[in-house]
N, C-alpha and C positions, 0 to 999 in steps of 0.2 A: 906603696899603692900608687899606680899611675892613674891619670885622670879618667881613662876609659873604664877603670874598675872601681870608680867611686860609688859609694852607697847613694841612694836617692837623696836629692837636695830639694827641700821645699822651703820657700821663704814666707814668713808671716809679715804682712805689710798692712799699712793703713795710715791714716792721718796722725799727727802728733796728739798725744793724750787720749787716744782711742782705746787703750788697754792692751796693746801688743805684748808688753812684758808680762803682765799679769796672766793673760791668756796662755802665753808660751810657757810660763813656769808651771801652770796647771797641766798643760799638754805633755811637757817633759816628765812630770811626776807620774802621769797616767801611763805613758809609754814605758817608763822605767818599771812601774809596778807590774806591767804585763811581761816583763823580762827582756825588753829591748834595750840595746846600748845606744844612747842618743848623744850625738855631737851637736854643738851649738856654735854658731858664728854670729856675733853681734856686730853689725856694721855701723860705723859712725862716719859722718862727714867731717868731724872735728878731730884734731889731734888729741891724744890722751897720753897719760903717763901712769902706769900701774905701780911704779915705785914711789914710795912716800919720800917727800923732800927730806934730805938729811940722812936717810937710811943708806946702807951699804950699796944696794943695787943702783940706787939713784946716783950716788957718788961715782960709781963706775961709769954709768952712762954720761954723766956730766963731764967726766974726765976724757971722754971720747970713744968709749967702747961702742962698736957698731952692733954688737949682740951681747945680751946679758941673760944668763940662765939663773934661776933661783930654784934649787932642787932640795927635796926632802924625801923621806922614805915613801910618802904617799902622794906627793904632788910635784909637778914640774911647771914652771912658768918661764917662757922664753920671750924676750922682747928683742926686736932687731930693727934697725933702720932699713927702709926699703927705698929703692930708687923711683918706684912707681907704685900705684895702688895695685895690689894683687887681685886677681879674679877670684870669684867664689871657689872655682875648682882648684886653684892653686892653694888657697887656704884650706879647703876641705881635705886635700891630699895630706896635709900635716896633722890631721886630727886622729889618726890611728884607727884602731879596729872598732868601728861603730856600725850599727845597722841602718841608721838614718841620720841625716844632718838637717837640722832646722836652722834657719837664719832669721834674725830679726833685722828687718831693713832690706836693703838691696832692691828697692821697688822698681828700679829701672833695669835690673839684670835680666838676662834671658833664662829665667828659671820658672818652674811652676810656683804659683803663689796661692796662699790662702789669705784673702783680704778680710780684715776686720773693719766694720763700718758701724757707726752709731748715728742715728737720725739727727741728734742734737749737734753733731759736728759736720754734717753735710752728707748727702747721699750719693754724691758722685764718687766713683772709685778712683783710686790713685794709680792703679795698675793698667797696663794694656789689657784689654779684654781677652785677648788670645792666651795670655799667661795665667789667667785666674782659673784655678781648678775647683775652688769652693769659696763661699762667702760665709762669714760669721757676722750676723747683724741682728738688729732689732727692727728691721724694715725690709720690705720686699725689694729685690734687685732684678732688673730686667736683663738677666743673663742665664743661659741654659747650663747652670752648674748647680751642684747641691748647695743648699743654704741651711745653715745651722744657727740656732739661737746662741746668744752670747755666752751662756753657761753650759752649752752642750759639749763638754770636753769628751765624754764617752762617745758621742756620735762622730766627732772629728777623728778620734782615735781609731774607731772602727773603719772609717773611710780611708785613713792612711794605711791601716793594716791590709785592707782589701786591695788597695791600689799599688802599694809599694813593698809590703812586708810579708806577703803570702809565700 
């Protein structure tokens, strides 16, 4: 799949501890329940290692392997060293046959965003206003986009269906 034929990519963003992962998990479950194939990219500014210390794939990587695949009949995990951080589109192109790609993070990337905001953590948005297509919050936001309550998974799902999946 080349980058021009990518499925829609929507980033879920917000301040730390605002509930992005919890919201995203519920949204994925609802989209899946409605028959959509959902791909997810979790962005991190930190290095990570999916292989457990001492296990085979960890040993292979420690020995110098630049790419390691762990494959079974139902799953495939591939880790590889990269020379630079890949763009969302470059990572998205690796996800295979999905209808929509949701990301957690990438608040500075040039993609459409659903911003999650909680009054107790601050009401200023972390995204550029032009990138925000919807806000999920417990307070009013001065932005001309749909606003959903923090638990309105069905509403956000309908919004994504109408905008990207019809």
